[in-house]
Biopython code that builds the backbone (N, CA, C, O; Angstrom):
import numpy as np
from Bio.PDB.StructureBuilder import StructureBuilder

atoms = [
    (1, "UNK", "N", (-74.889, 83.425, -146.190)),
    (1, "UNK", "CA", (-74.444, 84.295, -145.119)),
    (1, "UNK", "C", (-73.378, 85.237, -145.682)),
    (1, "UNK", "O", (-72.430, 84.815, -146.345)),
    (2, "UNK", "N", (-73.566, 86.510, -145.397)),
    (2, "UNK", "CA", (-72.633, 87.510, -145.879)),
    (2, "UNK", "C", (-71.530, 87.748, -144.862)),
    (2, "UNK", "O", (-71.690, 87.495, -143.668)),
    (3, "UNK", "N", (-70.417, 88.237, -145.364)),
    (3, "UNK", "CA", (-69.301, 88.571, -144.497)),
    (3, "UNK", "C", (-69.584, 89.876, -143.775)),
    (3, "UNK", "O", (-70.197, 90.781, -144.341)),
    (4, "UNK", "N", (-69.142, 89.978, -142.531)),
    (4, "UNK", "CA", (-69.371, 91.180, -141.723)),
    (4, "UNK", "C", (-68.575, 92.358, -142.274)),
    (4, "UNK", "O", (-67.433, 92.213, -142.709)),
    (5, "UNK", "N", (-69.211, 93.528, -142.242)),
    (5, "UNK", "CA", (-68.577, 94.765, -142.685)),
    (5, "UNK", "C", (-68.299, 95.640, -141.476)),
    (5, "UNK", "O", (-68.923, 95.482, -140.427)),
    (6, "UNK", "N", (-67.372, 96.551, -141.627)),
    (6, "UNK", "CA", (-67.148, 97.529, -140.564)),
    (6, "UNK", "C", (-68.332, 98.492, -140.546)),
    (6, "UNK", "O", (-69.098, 98.559, -141.507)),
    (7, "UNK", "N", (-68.475, 99.228, -139.464)),
    (7, "UNK", "CA", (-69.597, 100.162, -139.337)),
    (7, "UNK", "C", (-69.540, 101.243, -140.411)),
    (7, "UNK", "O", (-70.580, 101.681, -140.902)),
    (8, "UNK", "N", (-68.353, 101.672, -140.775)),
    (8, "UNK", "CA", (-68.218, 102.717, -141.793)),
    (8, "UNK", "C", (-68.639, 102.200, -143.164)),
    (8, "UNK", "O", (-69.328, 102.895, -143.911)),
    (9, "UNK", "N", (-68.222, 100.974, -143.492)),
    (9, "UNK", "CA", (-68.609, 100.397, -144.785)),
    (9, "UNK", "C", (-70.104, 100.093, -144.823)),
    (9, "UNK", "O", (-70.758, 100.271, -145.850)),
    (10, "UNK", "N", (-70.635, 99.633, -143.690)),
    (10, "UNK", "CA", (-72.077, 99.367, -143.662)),
    (10, "UNK", "C", (-72.871, 100.671, -143.768)),
    (10, "UNK", "O", (-73.940, 100.699, -144.378)),
    (11, "UNK", "N", (-72.360, 101.731, -143.188)),
    (11, "UNK", "CA", (-73.051, 103.024, -143.261)),
    (11, "UNK", "C", (-73.148, 103.500, -144.707)),
    (11, "UNK", "O", (-74.190, 104.011, -145.116)),
    (12, "UNK", "N", (-72.097, 103.343, -145.474)),
    (12, "UNK", "CA", (-72.156, 103.734, -146.886)),
    (12, "UNK", "C", (-73.091, 102.800, -147.651)),
    (12, "UNK", "O", (-73.776, 103.231, -148.579)),
    (13, "UNK", "N", (-73.123, 101.524, -147.268)),
    (13, "UNK", "CA", (-74.022, 100.550, -147.897)),
    (13, "UNK", "C", (-75.482, 100.921, -147.631)),
    (13, "UNK", "O", (-76.317, 100.849, -148.533)),
    (14, "UNK", "N", (-75.787, 101.317, -146.388)),
    (14, "UNK", "CA", (-77.166, 101.586, -145.989)),
    (14, "UNK", "C", (-77.587, 103.031, -146.244)),
    (14, "UNK", "O", (-78.779, 103.335, -146.212)),
    (15, "UNK", "N", (-76.633, 103.923, -146.496)),
    (15, "UNK", "CA", (-76.968, 105.318, -146.757)),
    (15, "UNK", "C", (-77.114, 106.164, -145.504)),
    (15, "UNK", "O", (-77.827, 107.167, -145.515)),
    (16, "UNK", "N", (-76.450, 105.775, -144.427)),
    (16, "UNK", "CA", (-76.478, 106.526, -143.170)),
    (16, "UNK", "C", (-75.083, 107.056, -142.875)),
    (16, "UNK", "O", (-74.103, 106.666, -143.511)),
    (17, "UNK", "N", (-75.013, 107.951, -141.897)),
    (17, "UNK", "CA", (-73.727, 108.413, -141.393)),
    (17, "UNK", "C", (-73.189, 107.360, -140.421)),
    (17, "UNK", "O", (-73.975, 106.704, -139.739)),
    (18, "UNK", "N", (-71.879, 107.188, -140.345)),
    (18, "UNK", "CA", (-71.318, 106.164, -139.446)),
    (18, "UNK", "C", (-71.698, 106.351, -137.981)),
    (18, "UNK", "O", (-71.903, 105.366, -137.272)),
    (19, "UNK", "N", (-71.796, 107.595, -137.514)),
    (19, "UNK", "CA", (-72.139, 107.794, -136.104)),
    (19, "UNK", "C", (-73.568, 107.329, -135.802)),
    (19, "UNK", "O", (-73.850, 106.904, -134.682)),
    (20, "UNK", "N", (-74.468, 107.404, -136.782)),
    (20, "UNK", "CA", (-75.838, 106.935, -136.574)),
    (20, "UNK", "C", (-75.844, 105.415, -136.453)),
    (20, "UNK", "O", (-76.544, 104.862, -135.605)),
    (21, "UNK", "N", (-75.068, 104.737, -137.298)),
    (21, "UNK", "CA", (-74.997, 103.274, -137.244)),
    (21, "UNK", "C", (-74.412, 102.834, -135.911)),
    (21, "UNK", "O", (-74.915, 101.890, -135.301)),
    (22, "UNK", "N", (-73.358, 103.501, -135.449)),
    (22, "UNK", "CA", (-72.759, 103.139, -134.157)),
    (22, "UNK", "C", (-73.729, 103.388, -133.011)),
    (22, "UNK", "O", (-73.772, 102.615, -132.053)),
    (23, "UNK", "N", (-74.502, 104.457, -133.102)),
    (23, "UNK", "CA", (-75.490, 104.749, -132.069)),
    (23, "UNK", "C", (-76.583, 103.677, -132.048)),
    (23, "UNK", "O", (-77.009, 103.246, -130.976)),
    (24, "UNK", "N", (-77.034, 103.249, -133.223)),
    (24, "UNK", "CA", (-78.044, 102.198, -133.291)),
    (24, "UNK", "C", (-77.485, 100.868, -132.774)),
    (24, "UNK", "O", (-78.223, 100.069, -132.197)),
    (25, "UNK", "N", (-76.209, 100.633, -132.974)),
    (25, "UNK", "CA", (-75.574, 99.430, -132.420)),
    (25, "UNK", "C", (-75.542, 99.511, -130.895)),
    (25, "UNK", "O", (-75.846, 98.530, -130.216)),
    (26, "UNK", "N", (-75.180, 100.664, -130.358)),
    (26, "UNK", "CA", (-75.119, 100.832, -128.907)),
    (26, "UNK", "C", (-76.494, 100.692, -128.264)),
    (26, "UNK", "O", (-76.599, 100.208, -127.137)),
    (27, "UNK", "N", (-77.545, 101.108, -128.962)),
    (27, "UNK", "CA", (-78.899, 100.983, -128.441)),
    (27, "UNK", "C", (-79.433, 99.559, -128.563)),
    (27, "UNK", "O", (-80.474, 99.239, -127.990)),
    (28, "UNK", "N", (-78.727, 98.697, -129.307)),
    (28, "UNK", "CA", (-79.160, 97.316, -129.460)),
    (28, "UNK", "C", (-80.124, 97.101, -130.605)),
    (28, "UNK", "O", (-80.738, 96.038, -130.697)),
    (29, "UNK", "N", (-80.271, 98.062, -131.467)),
    (29, "UNK", "CA", (-81.194, 97.936, -132.595)),
    (29, "UNK", "C", (-80.561, 97.124, -133.717)),
    (29, "UNK", "O", (-81.228, 96.298, -134.340)),
    (30, "UNK", "N", (-79.283, 97.353, -133.978)),
    (30, "UNK", "CA", (-78.559, 96.613, -135.012)),
    (30, "UNK", "C", (-77.670, 95.573, -134.330)),
    (30, "UNK", "O", (-76.823, 95.932, -133.512)),
    (31, "UNK", "N", (-77.850, 94.291, -134.653)),
    (31, "UNK", "CA", (-76.956, 93.276, -134.097)),
    (31, "UNK", "C", (-75.539, 93.460, -134.650)),
    (31, "UNK", "O", (-75.361, 93.728, -135.838)),
    (32, "UNK", "N", (-74.550, 93.317, -133.793)),
    (32, "UNK", "CA", (-73.172, 93.578, -134.210)),
    (32, "UNK", "C", (-72.208, 92.817, -133.311)),
    (32, "UNK", "O", (-72.588, 92.263, -132.279)),
    (33, "UNK", "N", (-70.953, 92.808, -133.735)),
    (33, "UNK", "CA", (-69.850, 92.290, -132.929)),
    (33, "UNK", "C", (-68.892, 93.451, -132.728)),
    (33, "UNK", "O", (-68.498, 94.115, -133.686)),
    (34, "UNK", "N", (-68.522, 93.690, -131.487)),
    (34, "UNK", "CA", (-67.625, 94.802, -131.201)),
    (34, "UNK", "C", (-66.293, 94.247, -130.733)),
    (34, "UNK", "O", (-66.229, 93.476, -129.775)),
    (35, "UNK", "N", (-65.234, 94.646, -131.416)),
    (35, "UNK", "CA", (-63.872, 94.274, -131.042)),
    (35, "UNK", "C", (-63.082, 95.559, -130.864)),
    (35, "UNK", "O", (-62.732, 96.234, -131.832)),
    (36, "UNK", "N", (-62.812, 95.878, -129.618)),
    (36, "UNK", "CA", (-62.132, 97.140, -129.339)),
    (36, "UNK", "C", (-63.042, 98.301, -129.672)),
    (36, "UNK", "O", (-64.143, 98.404, -129.131)),
    (37, "UNK", "N", (-62.596, 99.174, -130.554)),
    (37, "UNK", "CA", (-63.405, 100.314, -130.984)),
    (37, "UNK", "C", (-64.195, 100.016, -132.251)),
    (37, "UNK", "O", (-65.039, 100.815, -132.656)),
    (38, "UNK", "N", (-63.931, 98.880, -132.875)),
    (38, "UNK", "CA", (-64.522, 98.574, -134.172)),
    (38, "UNK", "C", (-65.822, 97.789, -134.025)),
    (38, "UNK", "O", (-65.933, 96.894, -133.188)),
    (39, "UNK", "N", (-66.795, 98.139, -134.851)),
    (39, "UNK", "CA", (-68.073, 97.439, -134.918)),
    (39, "UNK", "C", (-68.100, 96.641, -136.219)),
    (39, "UNK", "O", (-67.768, 97.171, -137.279)),
    (40, "UNK", "N", (-68.491, 95.378, -136.145)),
    (40, "UNK", "CA", (-68.632, 94.545, -137.331)),
    (40, "UNK", "C", (-70.081, 94.124, -137.453)),
    (40, "UNK", "O", (-70.677, 93.597, -136.513)),
    (41, "UNK", "N", (-70.638, 94.367, -138.630)),
    (41, "UNK", "CA", (-72.071, 94.198, -138.854)),
    (41, "UNK", "C", (-72.290, 93.321, -140.077)),
    (41, "UNK", "O", (-71.664, 93.519, -141.119)),
    (42, "UNK", "N", (-73.195, 92.341, -139.938)),
    (42, "UNK", "CA", (-73.585, 91.542, -141.098)),
    (42, "UNK", "C", (-74.732, 92.252, -141.800)),
    (42, "UNK", "O", (-75.785, 92.459, -141.196)),
    (43, "UNK", "N", (-74.554, 92.627, -143.056)),
    (43, "UNK", "CA", (-75.550, 93.443, -143.761)),
    (43, "UNK", "C", (-76.917, 92.772, -143.887)),
    (43, "UNK", "O", (-77.940, 93.450, -143.786)),
    (44, "UNK", "N", (-76.959, 91.459, -144.105)),
    (44, "UNK", "CA", (-78.255, 90.804, -144.288)),
    (44, "UNK", "C", (-79.105, 90.890, -143.023)),
    (44, "UNK", "O", (-80.311, 91.121, -143.108)),
    (45, "UNK", "N", (-78.503, 90.708, -141.869)),
    (45, "UNK", "CA", (-79.240, 90.785, -140.603)),
    (45, "UNK", "C", (-79.541, 92.242, -140.246)),
    (45, "UNK", "O", (-80.638, 92.559, -139.788)),
    (46, "UNK", "N", (-78.573, 93.114, -140.455)),
    (46, "UNK", "CA", (-78.747, 94.523, -140.088)),
    (46, "UNK", "C", (-79.812, 95.202, -140.946)),
    (46, "UNK", "O", (-80.549, 96.054, -140.449)),
    (47, "UNK", "N", (-79.907, 94.838, -142.230)),
    (47, "UNK", "CA", (-80.934, 95.425, -143.090)),
    (47, "UNK", "C", (-82.330, 95.093, -142.578)),
    (47, "UNK", "O", (-83.210, 95.954, -142.559)),
    (48, "UNK", "N", (-82.531, 93.854, -142.164)),
    (48, "UNK", "CA", (-83.832, 93.453, -141.621)),
    (48, "UNK", "C", (-84.127, 94.194, -140.322)),
    (48, "UNK", "O", (-85.257, 94.626, -140.094)),
    (49, "UNK", "N", (-83.115, 94.343, -139.472)),
    (49, "UNK", "CA", (-83.301, 95.042, -138.199)),
    (49, "UNK", "C", (-83.626, 96.518, -138.436)),
    (49, "UNK", "O", (-84.476, 97.080, -137.746)),
    (50, "UNK", "N", (-82.964, 97.144, -139.399)),
    (50, "UNK", "CA", (-83.237, 98.555, -139.699)),
    (50, "UNK", "C", (-84.639, 98.751, -140.271)),
    (50, "UNK", "O", (-85.316, 99.726, -139.945)),
    (51, "UNK", "N", (-85.071, 97.826, -141.122)),
    (51, "UNK", "CA", (-86.425, 97.930, -141.669)),
    (51, "UNK", "C", (-87.466, 97.803, -140.568)),
    (51, "UNK", "O", (-88.455, 98.537, -140.560)),
    (52, "UNK", "N", (-87.252, 96.881, -139.642)),
    (52, "UNK", "CA", (-88.190, 96.723, -138.527)),
    (52, "UNK", "C", (-88.187, 97.956, -137.644)),
    (52, "UNK", "O", (-89.244, 98.407, -137.203)),
    (53, "UNK", "N", (-87.003, 98.508, -137.380)),
    (53, "UNK", "CA", (-86.902, 99.704, -136.533)),
    (53, "UNK", "C", (-87.567, 100.902, -137.207)),
    (53, "UNK", "O", (-88.303, 101.643, -136.556)),
    (54, "UNK", "N", (-87.319, 101.100, -138.493)),
    (54, "UNK", "CA", (-87.908, 102.224, -139.205)),
    (54, "UNK", "C", (-89.417, 102.093, -139.269)),
    (54, "UNK", "O", (-90.124, 103.097, -139.189)),
    (55, "UNK", "N", (-89.930, 100.872, -139.413)),
    (55, "UNK", "CA", (-91.375, 100.658, -139.417)),
    (55, "UNK", "C", (-91.992, 101.006, -138.085)),
    (55, "UNK", "O", (-93.047, 101.640, -138.043)),
    (56, "UNK", "N", (-91.356, 100.605, -136.985)),
    (56, "UNK", "CA", (-91.859, 100.933, -135.653)),
    (56, "UNK", "C", (-91.762, 102.420, -135.394)),
    (56, "UNK", "O", (-92.668, 103.008, -134.803)),
    (57, "UNK", "N", (-90.675, 103.034, -135.829)),
    (57, "UNK", "CA", (-90.484, 104.467, -135.615)),
    (57, "UNK", "C", (-91.549, 105.266, -136.360)),
    (57, "UNK", "O", (-92.091, 106.236, -135.829)),
    (58, "UNK", "N", (-91.845, 104.855, -137.591)),
    (58, "UNK", "CA", (-92.857, 105.553, -138.375)),
    (58, "UNK", "C", (-94.229, 105.427, -137.725)),
    (58, "UNK", "O", (-94.983, 106.400, -137.681)),
    (59, "UNK", "N", (-94.563, 104.238, -137.218)),
    (59, "UNK", "CA", (-95.879, 104.066, -136.613)),
    (59, "UNK", "C", (-95.991, 104.875, -135.326)),
    (59, "UNK", "O", (-97.066, 105.396, -135.030)),
    (60, "UNK", "N", (-94.913, 104.994, -134.553)),
    (60, "UNK", "CA", (-94.940, 105.804, -133.343)),
    (60, "UNK", "C", (-95.116, 107.279, -133.686)),
    (60, "UNK", "O", (-95.799, 108.005, -132.963)),
    (61, "UNK", "N", (-94.511, 107.725, -134.773)),
    (61, "UNK", "CA", (-94.612, 109.130, -135.151)),
    (61, "UNK", "C", (-96.033, 109.473, -135.596)),
    (61, "UNK", "O", (-96.497, 110.585, -135.346)),
    (62, "UNK", "N", (-96.725, 108.554, -136.244)),
    (62, "UNK", "CA", (-98.079, 108.848, -136.686)),
    (62, "UNK", "C", (-99.050, 108.868, -135.516)),
    (62, "UNK", "O", (-100.056, 109.576, -135.565)),
    (63, "UNK", "N", (-98.768, 108.105, -134.464)),
    (63, "UNK", "CA", (-99.656, 108.075, -133.308)),
    (63, "UNK", "C", (-99.547, 109.372, -132.518)),
    (63, "UNK", "O", (-100.559, 109.916, -132.078)),
    (64, "UNK", "N", (-98.344, 109.863, -132.339)),
    (64, "UNK", "CA", (-98.125, 111.064, -131.540)),
    (64, "UNK", "C", (-98.328, 112.307, -132.406)),
    (64, "UNK", "O", (-97.438, 112.711, -133.155)),
    (65, "UNK", "N", (-99.493, 112.894, -132.291)),
    (65, "UNK", "CA", (-99.767, 114.123, -133.025)),
    (65, "UNK", "C", (-99.798, 115.276, -132.042)),
    (65, "UNK", "O", (-100.238, 115.117, -130.903)),
    (66, "UNK", "N", (-99.343, 116.408, -132.470)),
    (66, "UNK", "CA", (-99.292, 117.579, -131.597)),
    (66, "UNK", "C", (-100.702, 118.085, -131.330)),
    (66, "UNK", "O", (-101.511, 118.242, -132.245)),
    (67, "UNK", "N", (-100.974, 118.332, -130.073)),
    (67, "UNK", "CA", (-102.257, 118.888, -129.659)),
    (67, "UNK", "C", (-102.044, 120.334, -129.231)),
    (67, "UNK", "O", (-101.093, 120.625, -128.506)),
    (68, "UNK", "N", (-102.901, 121.236, -129.661)),
    (68, "UNK", "CA", (-102.735, 122.625, -129.235)),
    (68, "UNK", "C", (-103.014, 122.760, -127.738)),
    (68, "UNK", "O", (-103.864, 122.065, -127.181)),
    (69, "UNK", "N", (-102.283, 123.665, -127.107)),
    (69, "UNK", "CA", (-102.481, 123.920, -125.692)),
    (69, "UNK", "C", (-103.755, 124.740, -125.500)),
    (69, "UNK", "O", (-104.031, 125.689, -126.234)),
    (70, "UNK", "N", (-104.510, 124.344, -124.498)),
    (70, "UNK", "CA", (-105.748, 125.071, -124.206)),
    (70, "UNK", "C", (-105.580, 125.786, -122.878)),
    (70, "UNK", "O", (-105.374, 125.149, -121.845)),
    (71, "UNK", "N", (-105.667, 127.092, -122.905)),
    (71, "UNK", "CA", (-105.577, 127.877, -121.684)),
    (71, "UNK", "C", (-106.983, 128.173, -121.193)),
    (71, "UNK", "O", (-107.877, 128.494, -121.976)),
    (72, "UNK", "N", (-107.165, 128.060, -119.879)),
    (72, "UNK", "CA", (-108.478, 128.309, -119.301)),
    (72, "UNK", "C", (-108.781, 129.795, -119.253)),
    (72, "UNK", "O", (-109.933, 130.202, -119.408)),
    (73, "UNK", "N", (-107.759, 130.602, -119.040)),
    (73, "UNK", "CA", (-107.965, 132.046, -118.977)),
    (73, "UNK", "C", (-107.109, 132.720, -120.042)),
    (73, "UNK", "O", (-106.121, 132.163, -120.520)),
    (74, "UNK", "N", (-107.510, 133.915, -120.394)),
    (74, "UNK", "CA", (-106.759, 134.702, -121.375)),
    (74, "UNK", "C", (-105.569, 135.337, -120.652)),
    (74, "UNK", "O", (-105.730, 135.932, -119.586)),
    (75, "UNK", "N", (-104.404, 135.210, -121.224)),
    (75, "UNK", "CA", (-103.191, 135.749, -120.624)),
    (75, "UNK", "C", (-103.098, 137.237, -120.924)),
    (75, "UNK", "O", (-103.184, 137.663, -122.075)),
    (76, "UNK", "N", (-102.918, 138.019, -119.860)),
    (76, "UNK", "CA", (-102.772, 139.461, -120.004)),
    (76, "UNK", "C", (-101.331, 139.813, -119.634)),
    (76, "UNK", "O", (-100.930, 139.697, -118.476)),
    (77, "UNK", "N", (-100.576, 140.236, -120.611)),
    (77, "UNK", "CA", (-99.162, 140.519, -120.430)),
    (77, "UNK", "C", (-98.929, 141.685, -119.477)),
    (77, "UNK", "O", (-98.024, 141.620, -118.646)),
    (78, "UNK", "N", (-99.723, 142.750, -119.576)),
    (78, "UNK", "CA", (-99.545, 143.922, -118.728)),
    (78, "UNK", "C", (-99.812, 143.592, -117.263)),
    (78, "UNK", "O", (-99.078, 144.053, -116.389)),
    (79, "UNK", "N", (-100.829, 142.817, -116.981)),
    (79, "UNK", "CA", (-101.101, 142.417, -115.596)),
    (79, "UNK", "C", (-99.975, 141.546, -115.043)),
    (79, "UNK", "O", (-99.619, 141.657, -113.870)),
    (80, "UNK", "N", (-99.425, 140.696, -115.874)),
    (80, "UNK", "CA", (-98.323, 139.842, -115.430)),
    (80, "UNK", "C", (-97.093, 140.684, -115.089)),
    (80, "UNK", "O", (-96.377, 140.381, -114.135)),
    (81, "UNK", "N", (-96.845, 141.745, -115.870)),
    (81, "UNK", "CA", (-95.724, 142.637, -115.584)),
    (81, "UNK", "C", (-95.939, 143.410, -114.289)),
    (81, "UNK", "O", (-94.995, 143.630, -113.530)),
    (82, "UNK", "N", (-97.164, 143.818, -114.039)),
    (82, "UNK", "CA", (-97.459, 144.556, -112.811)),
    (82, "UNK", "C", (-97.248, 143.697, -111.556)),
    (82, "UNK", "O", (-96.859, 144.207, -110.505)),
    (83, "UNK", "N", (-97.506, 142.410, -111.678)),
    (83, "UNK", "CA", (-97.338, 141.507, -110.524)),
    (83, "UNK", "C", (-95.870, 141.284, -110.186)),
    (83, "UNK", "O", (-95.530, 140.980, -109.043)),
    (84, "UNK", "N", (-95.016, 141.431, -111.165)),
    (84, "UNK", "CA", (-93.580, 141.213, -110.936)),
    (84, "UNK", "C", (-93.012, 142.440, -110.316)),
    (84, "UNK", "O", (-91.815, 142.491, -110.031)),
]
sb = StructureBuilder()
sb.init_structure("model")
sb.init_model(0)
sb.init_chain("A")
sb.init_seg("    ")
for serial, (resi, resn, name, xyz) in enumerate(atoms, 1):
    if name == "N":
        sb.init_residue(resn, " ", resi, " ")
    sb.init_atom(name, np.array(xyz, "f"), 0.0, 1.0, " ", f" {name:<3s}", serial, name[0])
structure = sb.get_structure()
């Protein structure tokens, strides 16, 4: 079992910005202990949680692909201006 690190030290360990780590803690993705304003994170548990989160995030991104919009009629800009 590793000793808990502050959010800032864990952010440098994991290669993230501290505000991202704190946001992930607030969302419940990274298990942590909060004392006052300080977040304490165990790196061994947090690394596993981040890997699981990144894996889920990647799979969600591959599923959602952008679809082009299909318009039923051709848009005529001049007619639209005349109506206004």
